[in-house]
C-alpha positions in Angstrom: 150.1 116.1 79.2 151.3 112.4 77.5 154.0 112.5 75.2 151.7 111.5 72.1 148.9 114.4 73.3 152.1 116.9 73.9 153.0 116.3 70.4 150.1 116.6 68.2 149.7 119.5 70.3 152.7 121.0 69.3 152.3 119.4 65.6 148.9 121.4 64.9 149.3 124.3 66.7 152.6 125.3 65.5 152.3 123.9 61.8 150.7 127.1 59.7 147.6 126.7 58.0 145.8 124.3 60.3 144.0 127.1 62.2 140.7 127.4 59.7 140.8 123.7 59.1 140.0 122.9 63.1 137.7 126.2 63.4 135.2 124.1 60.6 135.4 120.5 62.5 134.5 122.3 65.3 131.6 123.6 64.2 130.6 120.2 62.8 131.5 118.4 65.8 129.3 121.0 67.9 126.5 120.3 64.8 126.5 116.5 64.7 128.0 115.5 67.7 130.3 113.4 66.0 132.6 113.0 63.0 130.1 113.9 59.9 129.9 116.2 57.2 132.2 118.4 54.5 134.7 120.6 55.6 135.1 123.5 52.7 138.1 126.4 53.3 137.2 129.1 50.6 140.2 131.1 48.9 142.5 128.6 50.4 146.2 129.7 51.3 149.3 127.9 50.1 150.0 127.5 53.6 146.5 125.9 54.2 147.4 123.6 50.9 150.6 122.5 52.3 149.6 121.8 55.5 146.7 119.7 54.3 148.7 117.7 51.8 151.3 116.9 54.9 148.5 115.6 56.8 146.5 113.6 54.5 149.5 112.4 52.8 148.0 113.5 49.2 148.3 116.5 47.0 145.1 118.5 46.9 146.6 120.4 43.4 144.0 120.7 40.8 140.9 120.9 42.9 138.2 123.5 42.0 138.9 127.1 42.1 140.6 128.0 45.5 138.3 125.9 47.5 139.7 123.0 49.4 137.6 120.3 50.8 137.2 117.0 52.5 135.2 114.7 54.7 135.5 114.8 58.9 135.4 111.0 58.6 138.2 111.1 55.7 140.3 113.5 58.5 139.4 111.1 61.4 140.7 108.1 59.0 144.0 109.4 58.4 144.2 110.8 62.3 144.6 107.3 63.1 147.4 106.8 60.9 149.7 109.2 62.5 151.5 108.6 65.6 148.5 110.3 67.8 146.2 108.0 66.5 145.3 107.2 70.1 143.3 110.5 70.0 139.8 110.6 68.9 138.5 113.3 67.0 136.8 114.4 69.9 140.0 114.6 72.2 142.2 116.3 69.6 139.7 119.2 69.3 139.6 119.7 73.2 143.3 119.6 73.3 143.6 121.7 70.2 140.8 124.6 71.6 141.7 123.8 75.4 138.0 123.6 76.5 135.6 120.7 76.8 133.3 120.2 73.9 129.8 120.6 73.6 127.5 119.8 70.7 125.1 123.2 69.8 122.1 120.8 71.1 123.9 120.1 74.8 125.1 123.8 74.6 121.3 125.3 74.5 120.2 122.7 77.1 122.6 123.7 79.5 121.4 127.8 79.0 118.0 126.9 79.1 118.3 125.0 82.0 120.8 128.1 83.5 117.7 130.5 82.6 115.1 128.2 84.8 117.1 127.9 88.0 117.4 131.9 87.5 113.8 132.1 87.0 113.1 130.1 89.9 115.4 131.6 92.2 113.9 134.8 91.7 110.4 133.4 92.7 111.5 131.7 95.8 113.2 134.7 96.9 109.7 136.4 96.5 107.7 133.1 98.5 110.5 133.2 101.2 110.1 136.9 101.7 106.1 136.8 101.7 106.4 134.2 104.4 108.5 136.2 106.4 105.9 138.6 106.4 102.8 136.5 106.9 101.2 134.6 109.8 100.4 131.3 107.7 102.7 129.6 105.3 102.7 130.7 101.8 102.2 127.9 98.9 102.3 128.5 95.0 98.5 128.9 95.3 98.4 131.9 97.6 101.7 133.4 96.5 101.4 137.0 96.2 102.1 139.4 93.1 105.8 139.4 92.8 106.0 135.5 92.8 102.9 134.8 90.6 104.4 137.3 88.1 107.6 136.2 87.8 106.5 132.6 87.4 104.0 133.8 84.5 107.0 135.6 82.7 109.0 132.3 82.8 106.1 130.0 81.8 104.4 132.1 79.2 107.4 133.9 78.2 105.3 137.1 78.1 105.0 139.7 80.6 108.8 141.1 80.2 110.5 138.1 79.2 113.2 139.1 76.9 113.6 142.1 78.4 115.0 140.3 81.6 116.5 137.7 79.3 118.9 140.7 77.5 119.6 141.8 81.1 120.8 138.6 82.2 122.4 137.8 79.0 124.5 140.9 80.2 124.7 140.4 83.8 122.9 137.8 85.7 123.6 139.8 88.8 122.5 143.0 87.3 119.3 141.2 86.2 118.2 139.6 89.8 118.5 142.9 91.1 116.2 144.3 88.9 113.7 141.8 88.8 113.6 142.1 93.2 113.0 145.9 92.5 110.4 145.6 90.2 108.8 142.6 92.4 108.9 144.8 95.7 107.1 147.5 93.9 104.4 145.3 92.6 103.8 144.0 96.1 103.1 147.1 97.2 100.8 148.4 94.7 98.8 146.1 93.8 95.5 145.4 96.6 96.0 143.1 98.8 99.5 141.9 98.4 101.0 144.8 100.5 103.5 143.7 102.4 104.0 146.0 105.9 107.4 147.3 107.7 110.6 147.4 106.2 110.3 144.8 104.1 109.7 147.3 100.9 113.0 148.5 101.3 116.7 147.7 101.7 117.4 146.1 98.4 120.6 147.3 96.4 119.9 149.4 93.7 121.1 148.8 90.2 123.8 151.2 90.3 125.0 149.5 93.7 123.9 151.8 96.7 122.0 150.7 99.1 118.4 151.7 99.6 117.5 153.0 102.3 115.5 150.9 104.7 112.6 151.1 107.2 110.4 153.6 105.8 106.6 153.2 105.9 105.8 151.8 102.7 103.6 153.2 100.2 101.5 150.1 99.6 99.8 151.1 102.9 98.5 154.2 101.6 97.7 153.1 97.9 95.5 150.4 99.8 93.7 152.8 101.8 92.6 154.8 99.1 95.5 156.8 99.0 98.4 157.0 96.5 102.3 157.1 95.6 104.6 159.6 93.4 106.3 156.9 91.1 109.5 158.6 92.0 108.7 158.0 95.6 107.7 154.4 95.0 111.3 154.1 93.4 113.1 155.3 95.9 111.8 153.2 98.6 112.2 149.8 96.9 115.5 150.7 95.1 117.3 154.1 96.9 117.0 155.7 93.2 114.0 158.1 92.2 114.4 157.5 88.8 114.4 154.0 88.8 111.1 153.7 87.0 111.5 156.4 84.4 110.3 156.0 81.1 112.5 154.2 79.1 114.5 152.3 81.7 114.3 148.5 82.0 112.7 148.4 85.6 110.7 151.1 84.0 109.2 148.8 81.5 109.2 146.3 83.5 106.7 147.3 86.2 104.8 148.1 83.2 104.6 144.4 82.4 104.0 143.1 85.4 100.5 145.9 86.0 99.8 145.2 82.7 99.3 141.6 83.6 97.5 141.7 86.9 94.9 144.3 84.9 94.4 141.9 82.0 95.6 144.7 79.6 97.4 145.5 76.6 101.1 147.4 77.0 99.9 151.1 76.9 100.5 152.5 73.4 101.0 156.1 74.6 101.7 159.0 77.4 98.0 158.8 78.7 97.4 155.1 78.7 100.2 154.9 80.7 99.2 157.3 83.3 95.8 156.2 83.8 97.2 152.3 84.2 98.9 154.0 86.7 96.4 155.8 88.5 94.4 152.1 88.6 97.0 151.2 91.0 97.1 154.7 92.8 101.0 155.3 91.4 100.7 159.7 90.6 103.4 160.1 87.9 104.9 164.0 87.3 102.2 166.6 87.9 103.8 169.3 86.5 105.3 168.9 83.5 102.4 167.6 82.2 100.7 171.4 80.8 98.6 172.7 78.6 97.5 176.8 78.0 94.7 178.3 77.8 92.5 181.3 77.6 88.9 182.7 77.6 87.8 179.4 79.6 85.7 178.7 82.7 86.4 175.7 84.8 84.0 174.2 87.3 84.8 171.8 90.6 81.4 170.6 91.9 79.5 172.7 90.2 81.1 175.8 91.6 83.6 178.1 88.8 86.5 177.5 89.8 88.1 180.7 91.7 91.8 181.2 90.3 90.5 180.9 86.8 87.7 183.4 87.0 90.7 185.3 87.9 92.4 185.3 84.8 89.2 185.6 82.5 88.5 188.9 84.6 92.1 190.8 83.0 91.6 188.5 79.9 94.9 186.7 80.3 96.1 183.0 79.3 97.2 180.7 82.2 99.4 177.4 82.3 97.0 175.0 83.8 99.1 171.5 85.3 97.8 168.3 85.5 97.2 168.8 89.3 94.7 172.0 88.9 92.4 169.7 86.9 91.7 167.3 89.5 87.9 167.5 90.4 87.1 169.5 87.3 83.9 168.4 86.1 83.2 171.1 83.3 85.3 173.1 80.9 83.7 175.6 78.4 84.0 179.3 76.9 81.9 181.5 75.1 79.9 180.7 72.1 80.3 176.9 70.7 84.1 177.1 69.5 87.2 176.2 70.8 90.4 177.2 68.8 93.4 174.9 69.5 96.8 175.4 68.6 99.7 173.3 68.7 102.5 176.7 68.5 103.2 178.7 71.8 104.1 182.0 70.1 101.3 181.7 67.8 99.2 181.0 70.9 100.3 184.1 72.3 99.6 186.4 69.2 95.8 185.2 69.2 95.5 185.7 72.7 97.0 189.6 72.3 94.8 190.1 69.2 91.8 189.0 70.5 91.9 191.1 73.8 90.6 194.0 71.2 87.4 191.7 70.5 84.2 192.7 72.8 83.9 190.8 75.7 81.2 188.4 74.3 83.3 187.8 71.0 86.2 186.5 72.7 87.1 182.8 71.9 88.1 180.1 74.0 92.0 179.4 73.0 94.1 176.4 73.9 97.9 175.4 73.6 99.3 172.1 73.5 102.6 173.6 73.3 103.9 170.5 70.6 102.7 167.5 71.4 99.9 166.7 73.6 100.2 165.9 77.3 97.5 164.1 79.7 96.7 167.5 80.9 96.1 168.8 77.1 94.1 165.5 76.7 92.1 165.7 79.8 91.0 169.4 79.0 90.2 169.1 75.6 88.0 165.7 76.9 85.9 168.0 79.1 85.4 170.4 76.2 84.4 167.6 73.8 81.5 166.9 76.6 80.3 170.4 75.7 80.0 169.4 72.0 81.5 172.5 70.9 83.1 172.6 67.4 86.9 172.4 68.0 89.6 174.3 65.5 92.3 172.2 65.7 95.3 174.1 63.4 98.9 172.5 63.6 102.1 173.3 62.0 102.4 171.4 58.6 105.2 169.1 59.1 104.6 165.6 59.8 104.9 165.5 63.8 101.8 168.2 63.4 99.8 166.5 60.7 100.1 163.7 62.7 98.9 165.3 66.1 95.8 166.9 63.8 95.4 163.4 62.7 94.9 162.1 66.0 92.7 164.7 67.2 90.3 164.2 64.5 90.1 160.3 65.0 89.4 161.2 69.4 86.9 163.5 68.5 84.9 162.6 65.4 82.4 164.8 64.0 83.3 167.9 66.4 87.2 168.4 65.0 87.6 170.8 61.9 91.1 170.9 60.9 92.0 174.8 60.8 94.3 176.1 58.0 95.8 172.9 57.3 94.6 172.8 53.7 96.9 172.2 50.7 96.6 176.0 49.8 97.3 176.7 53.1 100.6 174.8 53.0 101.5 177.1 49.8 101.4 180.4 51.6 103.2 178.5 54.9 105.7 176.7 53.1 109.1 177.4 54.7 112.6 176.8 53.1 113.4 174.1 56.1 114.0 170.3 54.8 112.3 167.4 56.1 114.0 164.0 56.5 112.9 160.9 54.7 112.6 159.6 58.0 110.1 162.3 59.1 108.1 162.2 56.0 107.6 158.6 56.5 105.3 159.9 59.7 103.0 161.6 56.6 102.1 158.0 55.5 100.0 156.8 58.4 97.5 159.6 58.4 93.8 158.9 57.6 92.0 162.2 57.3 91.5 163.2 53.5 92.2 166.7 53.8 95.7 165.9 55.8 96.6 163.1 53.1 96.0 165.5 50.1 98.1 168.1 51.7 101.1 165.3 52.8 101.1 164.5 49.0 102.4 168.1 48.6 105.0 167.8 51.5 106.2 164.7 50.2 106.5 166.1 46.7 108.3 169.6 48.3 110.4 168.6 51.3 109.8 171.5 53.0 108.1 172.2 56.1 104.9 174.7 56.9 104.7 176.9 59.8 101.4 178.2 61.7 103.1 181.6 62.0 102.5 182.6 58.4 99.0 182.1 58.9 98.2 184.4 61.8 95.7 187.1 59.7 94.1 184.4 58.2 93.7 182.6 61.7 92.2 185.8 63.3 90.1 186.5 60.6 88.2 183.0 60.8 87.9 183.7 64.8 86.2 186.9 64.2 84.1 185.3 61.8 83.1 182.5 64.0 82.5 184.6 67.2 81.7 188.0 66.3 78.6 187.4 63.6 
């Protein structure tokens, strides 16, 4: 380092009071790319005052308040009068901070170029992969789903762009692996874009483990009218069966890619997500989606379901998994009423008490077990097609009221809100407090009766529970079924 540069470095770095001054000078240079603007040091210390007075060769005493200010141009002029006058402002700042100076515009342009190169490299990866498995050369016009998706992501800034960018900001290599995994899955499940052989495997998963290779790809089965479980698809492209679970980055990106191909908006609930997956031959977990039922007949291809009829003969409730509803075309009970509850204990009590009723008075009972899952909605859709009156009773808390409101909107003219009035709330009110966050759920209710009840709940800030209304609910069932 030349003597003048070494002396300048030691003077400005070792003289107390210059650090904030240089921080501000760098901000101005980054903004303008030259010496421009005004530097203001608020609540200036005595060390800062002395440092600037020594550099400028003038007093800063008597300035308004504790603010010291000077123009960047005046700093440059004062610099020329020092022993370091052969340095310009940019050189001095680079010397002081030990790094090249870049304007904000240049830094932004450099970052945008890196992002462009990242997406282009991802696209080229998929084009090269397709070329290796195709008898003809692959061009932009004949690119498969993955290459087409990643190009659209970058060009339109949609279909997962912000999510990929977030991952890229954290770790570009992880973002690259993420995009490759999702792209491979898209190529496997979108019709007409199925790679063959071991091309579906071999990608290093985000966790760093080697994925299995040489397995049959699920795309072949899906394109032939079969399907693949989501966990199996995830394992085959990444080695991790939970890779596409809800809430994961890969899972969200896969949905983004499928929505783009389908020309649909992102799913707003689990039911819409399941429908999107099924469109591409992807099956979600069919075990955890269940609904409890009692007093129902199910038909498959015009024939009564033998397993369900067995439970009816002994009048026992049972759990239906999503898989059990495959091929079911009708669902109906005795009479023109269906009674739906949210709470398992309430359901069990009502089932037991209704055993005492005559056979022709026993009701069709359903329990959603909290938030309805796909199996519950599918069962309700089948029942609604028979045009019964659907009585729905949920807990008188924000979550239960929200379920009731959604059910009322889904089956207009058929749903009767059961024991969910303001009077029922007064009878069932507990001492359990409801947080303000949960209470805010009530603001989106649309049903007039529920809105009236919600006003009381927001006032009392206490939850109401169905267990306190069991006698009234049994009376309602008897009144409907046995008259």
